[in-house]
PQR file of N, CA, C, O and H, with PARSE charges and radii, in Angstrom:
ATOM      1  N   MET A   1      24.875-142.914 -27.299 -0.4000 1.5000
ATOM      2  CA  MET A   1      24.171-142.431 -28.564 -0.0000 2.0000
ATOM      3  C   MET A   1      24.837-140.788 -28.284  0.5500 1.7000
ATOM      4  O   MET A   1      24.982-140.319 -27.155 -0.5500 1.4000
ATOM      5  N   ALA A   2      25.125-140.198 -29.332 -0.4000 1.5000
ATOM      6  CA  ALA A   2      25.515-139.003 -29.714 -0.0000 2.0000
ATOM      7  C   ALA A   2      24.321-138.072 -29.371  0.5500 1.7000
ATOM      8  O   ALA A   2      23.112-138.247 -29.529 -0.5500 1.4000
ATOM      9  H   ALA A   2      25.007-140.579 -30.249  0.4000 1.0000
ATOM     10  N   GLU A   3      25.067-136.962 -28.818 -0.4000 1.5000
ATOM     11  CA  GLU A   3      24.102-135.915 -28.768 -0.0000 2.0000
ATOM     12  C   GLU A   3      24.091-134.597 -30.024  0.5500 1.7000
ATOM     13  O   GLU A   3      25.123-134.113 -30.487 -0.5500 1.4000
ATOM     14  H   GLU A   3      26.049-136.820 -28.689  0.4000 1.0000
ATOM     15  N   ALA A   4      22.919-134.250 -30.353 -0.4000 1.5000
ATOM     16  CA  ALA A   4      23.356-132.713 -31.098 -0.0000 2.0000
ATOM     17  C   ALA A   4      23.827-131.945 -30.450  0.5500 1.7000
ATOM     18  O   ALA A   4      23.678-131.775 -29.240 -0.5500 1.4000
ATOM     19  H   ALA A   4      22.080-134.643 -29.976  0.4000 1.0000
ATOM     20  N   ILE A   5      24.454-131.387 -31.179 -0.4000 1.5000
ATOM     21  CA  ILE A   5      25.017-129.453 -30.505 -0.0000 2.0000
ATOM     22  C   ILE A   5      24.015-128.578 -30.657  0.5500 1.7000
ATOM     23  O   ILE A   5      23.388-128.427 -31.706 -0.5500 1.4000
ATOM     24  H   ILE A   5      24.575-131.525 -32.162  0.4000 1.0000
ATOM     25  N   LYS A   6      23.864-128.085 -29.812 -0.4000 1.5000
ATOM     26  CA  LYS A   6      22.793-126.899 -30.056 -0.0000 2.0000
ATOM     27  C   LYS A   6      23.681-125.556 -30.633  0.5500 1.7000
ATOM     28  O   LYS A   6      23.336-125.053 -31.702 -0.5500 1.4000
ATOM     29  H   LYS A   6      24.373-128.208 -28.960  0.4000 1.0000
ATOM     30  N   LYS A   7      24.917-124.966 -29.822 -0.4000 1.5000
ATOM     31  CA  LYS A   7      25.153-124.035 -30.829 -0.0000 2.0000
ATOM     32  C   LYS A   7      26.844-124.147 -31.082  0.5500 1.7000
ATOM     33  O   LYS A   7      27.630-124.610 -30.255 -0.5500 1.4000
ATOM     34  H   LYS A   7      25.197-125.375 -28.953  0.4000 1.0000
ATOM     35  N   TYR A   8      27.143-123.703 -32.194 -0.4000 1.5000
ATOM     36  CA  TYR A   8      28.597-123.273 -32.432 -0.0000 2.0000
ATOM     37  C   TYR A   8      29.568-123.304 -31.565  0.5500 1.7000
ATOM     38  O   TYR A   8      30.498-124.101 -31.433 -0.5500 1.4000
ATOM     39  H   TYR A   8      26.504-123.328 -32.865  0.4000 1.0000
ATOM     40  N   GLU A   9      29.126-121.895 -30.689 -0.4000 1.5000
ATOM     41  CA  GLU A   9      29.998-121.858 -29.264 -0.0000 2.0000
ATOM     42  C   GLU A   9      30.281-122.743 -28.806  0.5500 1.7000
ATOM     43  O   GLU A   9      31.508-122.838 -28.769 -0.5500 1.4000
ATOM     44  H   GLU A   9      28.371-121.248 -30.796  0.4000 1.0000
ATOM     45  N   GLU A  10      29.678-123.712 -28.295 -0.4000 1.5000
ATOM     46  CA  GLU A  10      29.971-124.747 -27.882 -0.0000 2.0000
ATOM     47  C   GLU A  10      31.017-125.510 -28.259  0.5500 1.7000
ATOM     48  O   GLU A  10      31.454-126.161 -27.309 -0.5500 1.4000
ATOM     49  H   GLU A  10      28.681-123.635 -28.325  0.4000 1.0000
ATOM     50  N   LEU A  11      31.670-125.709 -29.417 -0.4000 1.5000
ATOM     51  CA  LEU A  11      32.796-126.361 -30.116 -0.0000 2.0000
ATOM     52  C   LEU A  11      33.956-125.430 -30.153  0.5500 1.7000
ATOM     53  O   LEU A  11      35.091-125.890 -30.271 -0.5500 1.4000
ATOM     54  H   LEU A  11      31.315-125.180 -30.188  0.4000 1.0000
ATOM     55  N   LYS A  12      33.687-123.813 -30.035 -0.4000 1.5000
ATOM     56  CA  LYS A  12      35.198-123.059 -29.854 -0.0000 2.0000
ATOM     57  C   LYS A  12      36.577-123.580 -29.612  0.5500 1.7000
ATOM     58  O   LYS A  12      37.630-123.724 -30.233 -0.5500 1.4000
ATOM     59  H   LYS A  12      32.765-123.439 -29.940  0.4000 1.0000
ATOM     60  N   GLY A  13      35.863-123.891 -27.894 -0.4000 1.5000
ATOM     61  CA  GLY A  13      37.247-124.168 -26.919 -0.0000 2.0000
ATOM     62  C   GLY A  13      37.769-125.715 -27.491  0.5500 1.7000
ATOM     63  O   GLY A  13      38.832-126.079 -26.987 -0.5500 1.4000
ATOM     64  H   GLY A  13      35.007-123.773 -27.389  0.4000 1.0000
ATOM     65  N   LYS A  14      37.351-126.353 -28.157 -0.4000 1.5000
ATOM     66  CA  LYS A  14      37.323-127.665 -28.417 -0.0000 2.0000
ATOM     67  C   LYS A  14      38.629-128.045 -29.005  0.5500 1.7000
ATOM     68  O   LYS A  14      38.907-127.277 -29.926 -0.5500 1.4000
ATOM     69  H   LYS A  14      36.488-126.058 -28.566  0.4000 1.0000
ATOM     70  N   SER A  15      39.625-129.051 -28.783 -0.4000 1.5000
ATOM     71  CA  SER A  15      40.929-129.283 -29.743 -0.0000 2.0000
ATOM     72  C   SER A  15      40.353-130.036 -30.568  0.5500 1.7000
ATOM     73  O   SER A  15      39.410-130.800 -30.363 -0.5500 1.4000
ATOM     74  H   SER A  15      39.398-129.675 -28.036  0.4000 1.0000
ATOM     75  N   GLN A  16      41.093-129.763 -31.820 -0.4000 1.5000
ATOM     76  CA  GLN A  16      41.472-130.712 -33.332 -0.0000 2.0000
ATOM     77  C   GLN A  16      40.666-132.801 -32.698  0.5500 1.7000
ATOM     78  O   GLN A  16      39.672-133.474 -32.968 -0.5500 1.4000
ATOM     79  H   GLN A  16      41.859-129.142 -31.986  0.4000 1.0000
ATOM     80  N   ASP A  17      41.446-132.894 -32.143 -0.4000 1.5000
ATOM     81  CA  ASP A  17      41.183-134.589 -31.693 -0.0000 2.0000
ATOM     82  C   ASP A  17      39.570-134.832 -31.256  0.5500 1.7000
ATOM     83  O   ASP A  17      38.781-135.664 -31.705 -0.5500 1.4000
ATOM     84  H   ASP A  17      42.254-132.347 -31.923  0.4000 1.0000
ATOM     85  N   GLU A  18      39.377-133.857 -30.270 -0.4000 1.5000
ATOM     86  CA  GLU A  18      38.120-133.845 -29.370 -0.0000 2.0000
ATOM     87  C   GLU A  18      36.873-133.552 -30.661  0.5500 1.7000
ATOM     88  O   GLU A  18      35.764-134.081 -30.583 -0.5500 1.4000
ATOM     89  H   GLU A  18      40.017-133.181 -29.906  0.4000 1.0000
ATOM     90  N   LEU A  19      37.262-132.653 -31.799 -0.4000 1.5000
ATOM     91  CA  LEU A  19      36.255-132.126 -32.858 -0.0000 2.0000
ATOM     92  C   LEU A  19      35.937-133.568 -33.439  0.5500 1.7000
ATOM     93  O   LEU A  19      34.892-134.218 -33.406 -0.5500 1.4000
ATOM     94  H   LEU A  19      38.163-132.223 -31.862  0.4000 1.0000
ATOM     95  N   ASN A  20      37.691-133.973 -34.207 -0.4000 1.5000
ATOM     96  CA  ASN A  20      37.225-135.426 -34.930 -0.0000 2.0000
ATOM     97  C   ASN A  20      36.658-136.418 -33.966  0.5500 1.7000
ATOM     98  O   ASN A  20      36.092-137.242 -34.685 -0.5500 1.4000
ATOM     99  H   ASN A  20      38.540-133.445 -34.234  0.4000 1.0000
ATOM    100  N   LYS A  21      36.497-136.811 -32.586 -0.4000 1.5000
ATOM    101  CA  LYS A  21      36.257-138.116 -32.220 -0.0000 2.0000
ATOM    102  C   LYS A  21      34.442-137.340 -32.509  0.5500 1.7000
ATOM    103  O   LYS A  21      33.846-137.579 -33.559 -0.5500 1.4000
ATOM    104  H   LYS A  21      36.957-136.142 -32.003  0.4000 1.0000
ATOM    105  N   MET A  22      34.091-136.836 -31.883 -0.4000 1.5000
ATOM    106  CA  MET A  22      32.685-135.917 -31.858 -0.0000 2.0000
ATOM    107  C   MET A  22      32.112-136.266 -33.465  0.5500 1.7000
ATOM    108  O   MET A  22      30.996-136.783 -33.521 -0.5500 1.4000
ATOM    109  H   MET A  22      34.576-136.642 -31.030  0.4000 1.0000
ATOM    110  N   LEU A  23      32.740-136.034 -34.591 -0.4000 1.5000
ATOM    111  CA  LEU A  23      32.161-136.019 -35.880 -0.0000 2.0000
ATOM    112  C   LEU A  23      32.043-137.770 -36.139  0.5500 1.7000
ATOM    113  O   LEU A  23      31.083-138.324 -36.675 -0.5500 1.4000
ATOM    114  H   LEU A  23      33.647-135.614 -34.545  0.4000 1.0000
ATOM    115  N   LEU A  24      33.346-138.488 -35.582 -0.4000 1.5000
ATOM    116  CA  LEU A  24      33.009-139.788 -35.826 -0.0000 2.0000
ATOM    117  C   LEU A  24      31.567-140.616 -35.328  0.5500 1.7000
ATOM    118  O   LEU A  24      30.836-141.425 -35.900 -0.5500 1.4000
ATOM    119  H   LEU A  24      34.126-138.038 -35.147  0.4000 1.0000
ATOM    120  N   ASP A  25      31.557-140.032 -34.071 -0.4000 1.5000
ATOM    121  CA  ASP A  25      30.625-140.529 -33.272 -0.0000 2.0000
ATOM    122  C   ASP A  25      28.892-140.298 -33.963  0.5500 1.7000
ATOM    123  O   ASP A  25      27.867-140.953 -33.772 -0.5500 1.4000
ATOM    124  H   ASP A  25      32.150-139.375 -33.607  0.4000 1.0000
ATOM    125  N   LEU A  26      29.166-139.065 -34.814 -0.4000 1.5000
ATOM    126  CA  LEU A  26      27.651-138.319 -35.144 -0.0000 2.0000
ATOM    127  C   LEU A  26      27.459-139.119 -36.552  0.5500 1.7000
ATOM    128  O   LEU A  26      26.406-139.455 -37.094 -0.5500 1.4000
ATOM    129  H   LEU A  26      29.998-138.533 -34.969  0.4000 1.0000
ATOM    130  N   ARG A  27      28.709-139.306 -36.944 -0.4000 1.5000
ATOM    131  CA  ARG A  27      28.528-139.855 -38.169 -0.0000 2.0000
ATOM    132  C   ARG A  27      28.132-141.562 -37.869  0.5500 1.7000
ATOM    133  O   ARG A  27      27.147-142.064 -38.411 -0.5500 1.4000
ATOM    134  H   ARG A  27      29.564-139.034 -36.503  0.4000 1.0000
ATOM    135  N   LYS A  28      28.663-142.030 -37.323 -0.4000 1.5000
ATOM    136  CA  LYS A  28      28.031-143.339 -36.621 -0.0000 2.0000
ATOM    137  C   LYS A  28      26.448-143.609 -36.473  0.5500 1.7000
ATOM    138  O   LYS A  28      25.802-144.608 -36.790 -0.5500 1.4000
ATOM    139  H   LYS A  28      29.463-141.622 -36.882  0.4000 1.0000
ATOM    140  N   GLU A  29      26.081-142.529 -35.955 -0.4000 1.5000
ATOM    141  CA  GLU A  29      25.216-141.956 -35.382 -0.0000 2.0000
ATOM    142  C   GLU A  29      23.858-142.227 -36.823  0.5500 1.7000
ATOM    143  O   GLU A  29      23.018-143.071 -37.136 -0.5500 1.4000
ATOM    144  H   GLU A  29      26.606-141.718 -35.698  0.4000 1.0000
ATOM    145  N   GLN A  30      24.339-140.995 -37.282 -0.4000 1.5000
ATOM    146  CA  GLN A  30      23.478-141.020 -38.881 -0.0000 2.0000
ATOM    147  C   GLN A  30      23.621-142.488 -39.720  0.5500 1.7000
ATOM    148  O   GLN A  30      22.762-142.764 -40.557 -0.5500 1.4000
ATOM    149  H   GLN A  30      25.021-140.309 -37.028  0.4000 1.0000
ATOM    150  N   TYR A  31      24.461-143.179 -39.524 -0.4000 1.5000
ATOM    151  CA  TYR A  31      24.953-143.971 -40.580 -0.0000 2.0000
ATOM    152  C   TYR A  31      23.473-145.491 -39.607  0.5500 1.7000
ATOM    153  O   TYR A  31      22.911-146.349 -40.288 -0.5500 1.4000
ATOM    154  H   TYR A  31      25.159-142.955 -38.844  0.4000 1.0000
ATOM    155  N   ASN A  32      23.323-145.390 -38.549 -0.4000 1.5000
ATOM    156  CA  ASN A  32      22.484-146.417 -37.984 -0.0000 2.0000
ATOM    157  C   ASN A  32      20.754-145.813 -37.861  0.5500 1.7000
ATOM    158  O   ASN A  32      19.668-146.391 -37.827 -0.5500 1.4000
ATOM    159  H   ASN A  32      23.780-144.694 -37.996  0.4000 1.0000
ATOM    160  N   LEU A  33      21.205-144.273 -37.816 -0.4000 1.5000
ATOM    161  CA  LEU A  33      19.689-143.673 -38.597 -0.0000 2.0000
ATOM    162  C   LEU A  33      19.311-144.416 -39.614  0.5500 1.7000
ATOM    163  O   LEU A  33      18.318-145.138 -39.529 -0.5500 1.4000
ATOM    164  H   LEU A  33      22.087-143.804 -37.844  0.4000 1.0000
ATOM    165  N   ARG A  34      20.151-144.327 -40.852 -0.4000 1.5000
ATOM    166  CA  ARG A  34      19.565-144.398 -42.069 -0.0000 2.0000
ATOM    167  C   ARG A  34      18.985-146.040 -42.105  0.5500 1.7000
ATOM    168  O   ARG A  34      18.184-146.488 -42.926 -0.5500 1.4000
ATOM    169  H   ARG A  34      20.958-143.741 -40.921  0.4000 1.0000
ATOM    170  N   PHE A  35      19.437-146.563 -41.311 -0.4000 1.5000
ATOM    171  CA  PHE A  35      19.299-148.175 -41.635 -0.0000 2.0000
ATOM    172  C   PHE A  35      17.961-148.200 -40.758  0.5500 1.7000
ATOM    173  O   PHE A  35      17.031-148.950 -41.057 -0.5500 1.4000
ATOM    174  H   PHE A  35      20.088-146.199 -40.644  0.4000 1.0000
ATOM    175  N   GLU A  36      17.925-147.507 -39.875 -0.4000 1.5000
ATOM    176  CA  GLU A  36      16.734-147.572 -38.970 -0.0000 2.0000
ATOM    177  C   GLU A  36      15.209-146.846 -39.447  0.5500 1.7000
ATOM    178  O   GLU A  36      14.073-147.100 -39.048 -0.5500 1.4000
ATOM    179  H   GLU A  36      18.680-146.898 -39.633  0.4000 1.0000
ATOM    180  N   LYS A  37      15.767-145.686 -40.625 -0.4000 1.5000
ATOM    181  CA  LYS A  37      14.521-145.232 -41.321 -0.0000 2.0000
ATOM    182  C   LYS A  37      14.505-146.139 -42.526  0.5500 1.7000
ATOM    183  O   LYS A  37      13.350-146.357 -42.893 -0.5500 1.4000
ATOM    184  H   LYS A  37      16.690-145.479 -40.949  0.4000 1.0000
ATOM    185  N   ALA A  38      15.516-146.792 -43.325 -0.4000 1.5000
ATOM    186  CA  ALA A  38      15.254-148.223 -44.237 -0.0000 2.0000
ATOM    187  C   ALA A  38      14.406-149.011 -43.605  0.5500 1.7000
ATOM    188  O   ALA A  38      13.255-149.022 -44.043 -0.5500 1.4000
ATOM    189  H   ALA A  38      16.454-146.615 -43.027  0.4000 1.0000
ATOM    190  N   ASN A  39      14.675-149.723 -42.627 -0.4000 1.5000
ATOM    191  CA  ASN A  39      13.613-150.753 -41.826 -0.0000 2.0000
ATOM    192  C   ASN A  39      12.514-150.608 -41.462  0.5500 1.7000
ATOM    193  O   ASN A  39      11.765-151.531 -41.142 -0.5500 1.4000
ATOM    194  H   ASN A  39      15.609-149.715 -42.271  0.4000 1.0000
ATOM    195  N   GLY A  40      12.072-148.713 -41.443 -0.4000 1.5000
ATOM    196  CA  GLY A  40      10.545-148.610 -41.000 -0.0000 2.0000
ATOM    197  C   GLY A  40      10.643-148.216 -39.636  0.5500 1.7000
ATOM    198  O   GLY A  40       9.847-147.381 -39.206 -0.5500 1.4000
ATOM    199  H   GLY A  40      12.680-147.963 -41.703  0.4000 1.0000
ATOM    200  N   THR A  41      12.044-149.008 -38.456 -0.4000 1.5000
ATOM    201  CA  THR A  41      12.026-148.394 -37.164 -0.0000 2.0000
ATOM    202  C   THR A  41      12.288-146.979 -36.405  0.5500 1.7000
ATOM    203  O   THR A  41      12.382-146.759 -35.198 -0.5500 1.4000
ATOM    204  H   THR A  41      12.690-149.686 -38.805  0.4000 1.0000
ATOM    205  N   LEU A  42      12.376-146.100 -37.502 -0.4000 1.5000
ATOM    206  CA  LEU A  42      12.570-145.370 -36.965 -0.0000 2.0000
ATOM    207  C   LEU A  42      11.536-144.418 -36.002  0.5500 1.7000
ATOM    208  O   LEU A  42      10.356-144.410 -36.352 -0.5500 1.4000
ATOM    209  H   LEU A  42      12.300-146.278 -38.483  0.4000 1.0000
ATOM    210  N   ASP A  43      11.827-143.806 -35.092 -0.4000 1.5000
ATOM    211  CA  ASP A  43      10.677-143.614 -34.121 -0.0000 2.0000
ATOM    212  C   ASP A  43      10.694-141.768 -34.368  0.5500 1.7000
ATOM    213  O   ASP A  43       9.632-141.157 -34.242 -0.5500 1.4000
ATOM    214  H   ASP A  43      12.785-143.812 -34.808  0.4000 1.0000
ATOM    215  N   ASN A  44      11.670-141.205 -34.632 -0.4000 1.5000
ATOM    216  CA  ASN A  44      11.984-139.782 -34.443 -0.0000 2.0000
ATOM    217  C   ASN A  44      12.729-138.877 -35.540  0.5500 1.7000
ATOM    218  O   ASN A  44      13.505-137.929 -35.424 -0.5500 1.4000
ATOM    219  H   ASN A  44      12.533-141.701 -34.735  0.4000 1.0000
ATOM    220  N   THR A  45      12.184-139.550 -36.659 -0.4000 1.5000
ATOM    221  CA  THR A  45      12.755-138.564 -37.612 -0.0000 2.0000
ATOM    222  C   THR A  45      13.612-137.203 -37.820  0.5500 1.7000
ATOM    223  O   THR A  45      14.507-137.081 -38.657 -0.5500 1.4000
ATOM    224  H   THR A  45      11.554-140.321 -36.753  0.4000 1.0000
ATOM    225  N   ALA A  46      13.190-136.219 -36.929 -0.4000 1.5000
ATOM    226  CA  ALA A  46      13.558-135.017 -36.460 -0.0000 2.0000
ATOM    227  C   ALA A  46      14.909-135.434 -36.150  0.5500 1.7000
ATOM    228  O   ALA A  46      15.703-134.602 -36.587 -0.5500 1.4000
ATOM    229  H   ALA A  46      12.463-136.318 -36.249  0.4000 1.0000
ATOM    230  N   LYS A  47      15.538-136.506 -35.500 -0.4000 1.5000
ATOM    231  CA  LYS A  47      16.845-136.324 -35.266 -0.0000 2.0000
ATOM    232  C   LYS A  47      17.626-136.858 -36.149  0.5500 1.7000
ATOM    233  O   LYS A  47      18.786-137.044 -35.783 -0.5500 1.4000
ATOM    234  H   LYS A  47      14.892-137.182 -35.145  0.4000 1.0000
ATOM    235  N   MET A  48      17.272-137.236 -37.462 -0.4000 1.5000
ATOM    236  CA  MET A  48      18.286-136.653 -38.486 -0.0000 2.0000
ATOM    237  C   MET A  48      18.379-135.705 -38.983  0.5500 1.7000
ATOM    238  O   MET A  48      19.476-135.491 -39.497 -0.5500 1.4000
ATOM    239  H   MET A  48      16.330-137.085 -37.759  0.4000 1.0000
ATOM    240  N   ARG A  49      17.579-134.900 -39.075 -0.4000 1.5000
ATOM    241  CA  ARG A  49      18.024-133.287 -39.168 -0.0000 2.0000
ATOM    242  C   ARG A  49      18.559-133.015 -38.447  0.5500 1.7000
ATOM    243  O   ARG A  49      19.597-132.591 -38.955 -0.5500 1.4000
ATOM    244  H   ARG A  49      16.688-135.074 -38.657  0.4000 1.0000
ATOM    245  N   LYS A  50      18.642-132.894 -36.874 -0.4000 1.5000
ATOM    246  CA  LYS A  50      19.743-132.599 -35.553 -0.0000 2.0000
ATOM    247  C   LYS A  50      20.840-133.205 -36.181  0.5500 1.7000
ATOM    248  O   LYS A  50      21.672-132.348 -36.477 -0.5500 1.4000
ATOM    249  H   LYS A  50      17.799-133.238 -36.461  0.4000 1.0000
ATOM    250  N   ILE A  51      21.202-134.426 -36.528 -0.4000 1.5000
ATOM    251  CA  ILE A  51      22.874-134.965 -36.218 -0.0000 2.0000
ATOM    252  C   ILE A  51      23.320-134.411 -37.548  0.5500 1.7000
ATOM    253  O   ILE A  51      24.443-133.909 -37.494 -0.5500 1.4000
ATOM    254  H   ILE A  51      20.526-135.122 -36.288  0.4000 1.0000
ATOM    255  N   ARG A  52      22.789-134.373 -38.615 -0.4000 1.5000
ATOM    256  CA  ARG A  52      22.995-133.791 -40.114 -0.0000 2.0000
ATOM    257  C   ARG A  52      23.720-132.154 -39.251  0.5500 1.7000
ATOM    258  O   ARG A  52      24.861-132.063 -38.798 -0.5500 1.4000
ATOM    259  H   ARG A  52      21.877-134.780 -38.659  0.4000 1.0000
ATOM    260  N   ARG A  53      23.094-131.507 -39.244 -0.4000 1.5000
ATOM    261  CA  ARG A  53      23.318-129.861 -38.671 -0.0000 2.0000
ATOM    262  C   ARG A  53      24.408-130.256 -37.827  0.5500 1.7000
ATOM    263  O   ARG A  53      25.379-129.499 -37.864 -0.5500 1.4000
ATOM    264  H   ARG A  53      22.167-131.581 -39.612  0.4000 1.0000
ATOM    265  N   SER A  54      24.492-131.354 -37.002 -0.4000 1.5000
ATOM    266  CA  SER A  54      25.156-130.940 -36.236 -0.0000 2.0000
ATOM    267  C   SER A  54      26.694-131.628 -36.468  0.5500 1.7000
ATOM    268  O   SER A  54      27.831-131.422 -36.044 -0.5500 1.4000
ATOM    269  H   SER A  54      23.704-131.968 -36.972  0.4000 1.0000
ATOM    270  N   ILE A  55      26.189-132.345 -37.177 -0.4000 1.5000
ATOM    271  CA  ILE A  55      27.757-132.513 -38.230 -0.0000 2.0000
ATOM    272  C   ILE A  55      28.410-131.350 -39.025  0.5500 1.7000
ATOM    273  O   ILE A  55      29.628-131.190 -38.944 -0.5500 1.4000
ATOM    274  H   ILE A  55      25.265-132.512 -37.522  0.4000 1.0000
ATOM    275  N   ALA A  56      27.614-130.501 -39.821 -0.4000 1.5000
ATOM    276  CA  ALA A  56      27.787-129.698 -40.503 -0.0000 2.0000
ATOM    277  C   ALA A  56      28.958-128.703 -39.590  0.5500 1.7000
ATOM    278  O   ALA A  56      30.112-128.492 -39.964 -0.5500 1.4000
ATOM    279  H   ALA A  56      26.624-130.631 -39.887  0.4000 1.0000
ATOM    280  N   LYS A  57      28.369-128.207 -38.400 -0.4000 1.5000
ATOM    281  CA  LYS A  57      28.461-127.436 -37.123 -0.0000 2.0000
ATOM    282  C   LYS A  57      30.222-127.544 -36.644  0.5500 1.7000
ATOM    283  O   LYS A  57      31.083-126.694 -36.415 -0.5500 1.4000
ATOM    284  H   LYS A  57      27.432-128.378 -38.096  0.4000 1.0000
ATOM    285  N   ILE A  58      30.198-129.159 -36.643 -0.4000 1.5000
ATOM    286  CA  ILE A  58      32.043-129.592 -36.351 -0.0000 2.0000
ATOM    287  C   ILE A  58      32.680-129.243 -37.872  0.5500 1.7000
ATOM    288  O   ILE A  58      33.718-128.602 -38.036 -0.5500 1.4000
ATOM    289  H   ILE A  58      29.499-129.849 -36.829  0.4000 1.0000
ATOM    290  N   LYS A  59      32.023-129.678 -38.717 -0.4000 1.5000
ATOM    291  CA  LYS A  59      33.344-129.793 -39.723 -0.0000 2.0000
ATOM    292  C   LYS A  59      33.537-127.866 -40.456  0.5500 1.7000
ATOM    293  O   LYS A  59      34.266-127.421 -41.343 -0.5500 1.4000
ATOM    294  H   LYS A  59      31.180-130.199 -38.583  0.4000 1.0000
ATOM    295  N   THR A  60      32.301-127.069 -39.378 -0.4000 1.5000
ATOM    296  CA  THR A  60      32.817-125.477 -39.658 -0.0000 2.0000
ATOM    297  C   THR A  60      33.649-125.371 -38.928  0.5500 1.7000
ATOM    298  O   THR A  60      34.709-124.864 -39.295 -0.5500 1.4000
ATOM    299  H   THR A  60      31.710-127.430 -38.657  0.4000 1.0000
ATOM    300  N   ALA A  61      33.431-125.893 -37.390 -0.4000 1.5000
ATOM    301  CA  ALA A  61      34.556-125.357 -36.453 -0.0000 2.0000
ATOM    302  C   ALA A  61      35.805-125.979 -36.819  0.5500 1.7000
ATOM    303  O   ALA A  61      36.766-125.210 -36.801 -0.5500 1.4000
ATOM    304  H   ALA A  61      32.570-126.305 -37.092  0.4000 1.0000
ATOM    305  N   VAL A  62      36.142-127.707 -37.293 -0.4000 1.5000
ATOM    306  CA  VAL A  62      37.305-127.675 -37.689 -0.0000 2.0000
ATOM    307  C   VAL A  62      38.092-127.319 -38.811  0.5500 1.7000
ATOM    308  O   VAL A  62      39.322-127.303 -38.820 -0.5500 1.4000
ATOM    309  H   VAL A  62      35.361-128.332 -37.307  0.4000 1.0000
ATOM    310  N   ASN A  63      37.259-127.002 -39.868 -0.4000 1.5000
ATOM    311  CA  ASN A  63      37.208-125.996 -41.048 -0.0000 2.0000
ATOM    312  C   ASN A  63      37.856-124.607 -40.160  0.5500 1.7000
ATOM    313  O   ASN A  63      39.005-124.404 -40.553 -0.5500 1.4000
ATOM    314  H   ASN A  63      36.259-127.015 -39.861  0.4000 1.0000
ATOM    315  N   SER A  64      37.575-123.944 -39.443 -0.4000 1.5000
ATOM    316  CA  SER A  64      38.190-122.320 -38.648 -0.0000 2.0000
ATOM    317  C   SER A  64      39.266-122.854 -38.170  0.5500 1.7000
ATOM    318  O   SER A  64      40.209-122.360 -38.787 -0.5500 1.4000
ATOM    319  H   SER A  64      36.642-124.110 -39.124  0.4000 1.0000
ATOM    320  N   THR A  65      39.628-123.592 -37.411 -0.4000 1.5000
ATOM    321  CA  THR A  65      40.666-123.981 -36.788 -0.0000 2.0000
ATOM    322  C   THR A  65      41.812-124.252 -37.550  0.5500 1.7000
ATOM    323  O   THR A  65      42.947-124.136 -37.088 -0.5500 1.4000
ATOM    324  H   THR A  65      38.861-123.994 -36.910  0.4000 1.0000
ATOM    325  N   LYS A  66      41.504-124.702 -38.993 -0.4000 1.5000
ATOM    326  CA  LYS A  66      42.587-124.973 -39.814 -0.0000 2.0000
ATOM    327  C   LYS A  66      42.883-123.510 -40.347  0.5500 1.7000
ATOM    328  O   LYS A  66      44.088-123.260 -40.368 -0.5500 1.4000
ATOM    329  H   LYS A  66      40.582-124.796 -39.369  0.4000 1.0000
ATOM    330  N   LYS A  67      42.287-122.772 -40.661 -0.4000 1.5000
ATOM    331  CA  LYS A  67      42.581-121.416 -41.387 -0.0000 2.0000
ATOM    332  C   LYS A  67      43.578-120.451 -40.133  0.5500 1.7000
ATOM    333  O   LYS A  67      44.637-119.871 -40.374 -0.5500 1.4000
ATOM    334  H   LYS A  67      41.308-122.975 -40.645  0.4000 1.0000
ATOM    335  N   ALA A  68      43.119-120.491 -39.277 -0.4000 1.5000
ATOM    336  CA  ALA A  68      43.535-119.831 -38.036 -0.0000 2.0000
ATOM    337  C   ALA A  68      44.911-119.989 -37.425  0.5500 1.7000
ATOM    338  O   ALA A  68      45.192-119.404 -36.379 -0.5500 1.4000
ATOM    339  H   ALA A  68      42.260-120.963 -39.081  0.4000 1.0000
TER
END
């Protein structure tokens, strides 16, 4: 399972390919969590929030490397 990212600084040194792979993994995790929530088997609802915020951090890092 993918891990949530603590800080944006962790992403600065990563390549575009690494960021895209991380984004894909987190999207899959988010997809699975949505199904768990719908089935009523999701234990840790805070994980959804952490994954969503991690996705936003990665998207920010991807967009900042495109502009730079």
